[in-house]
N, C-alpha and C positions, 0 to 999 in steps of 0.2 A: 746300715751305714755304708756310704759310698767310699770307694777308694779314691785317694788323691789322683788328679788328672794324669800325672806322670807315671803312675802305676797302672791305671785302668786302660789308658790308651797306648801304652808303650812309650818309649822315650828314644829320641834320635841319638842321645848320648850313650845308649846302652851298649856296653862292650859285649862282644860275642865270643864264644869259644874259639880258640885258634883254628880249629878245624872248619869253622863256619865262615871265616873271613880272612883276608890278608892280614899279616901282622902290621900293627901300626907303629909309628916311630915313638921312641921314648918321650920325646917332647910333646907329641900329641896326647899320649897316654897320661902324662903328668897334668896337662891342661885339662883333660876330661875329668880326672880325679879331683883337681882343685875346684872345677866348676860344680861338680856333684856335691862336694863338701859345702861349698857356699850355698847352693840351692837347698841343701838339707840342714842348713844352719849348724854345720859341723857335727851333725849326728851321724856317726860312722855306720850304724846299722842301716839307716835310711839311704845314705850315700851308696853303700855297697849294693843295696837292693836296686837303686836307680841305675847303677852301672851294670847290673846283671852278674855280679861276682859275689863270692862269699866274703863275709866280714874278715876272716883270717887272711884271705888274699889281699884285701884292702890294707890291712895292717902291714903286711909284707911290702906292699907297694909304697906305703907311707915311709917305711924305713928305707927302702931302696932309693926313693927320690928325696929323702931327707926333708919330708914335709912335717913341720911342727904343728902341734895342736893349736888351734885358735878357737875363739869363742864367737858366738853370734852377737852382734851389737844389740843392746837393749832396744826394744821398739819404743817409738816416741809416743 
């Protein structure tokens, strides 16, 4: 079974450890999190994997940025 493209090729959205990159602004971080959630259809495990962070860290960021749970719209 092949991995999804974003996991097999790496993802430009991937957040890196603070020691590997310059800190990003809170606005940029929130935007990246929201984009990953939308791309993952609000599956937090997948979104965290896409961002290169742990699920617990994602939950902390959701609380920090007051991001509410949403659901993926039904497919047509």
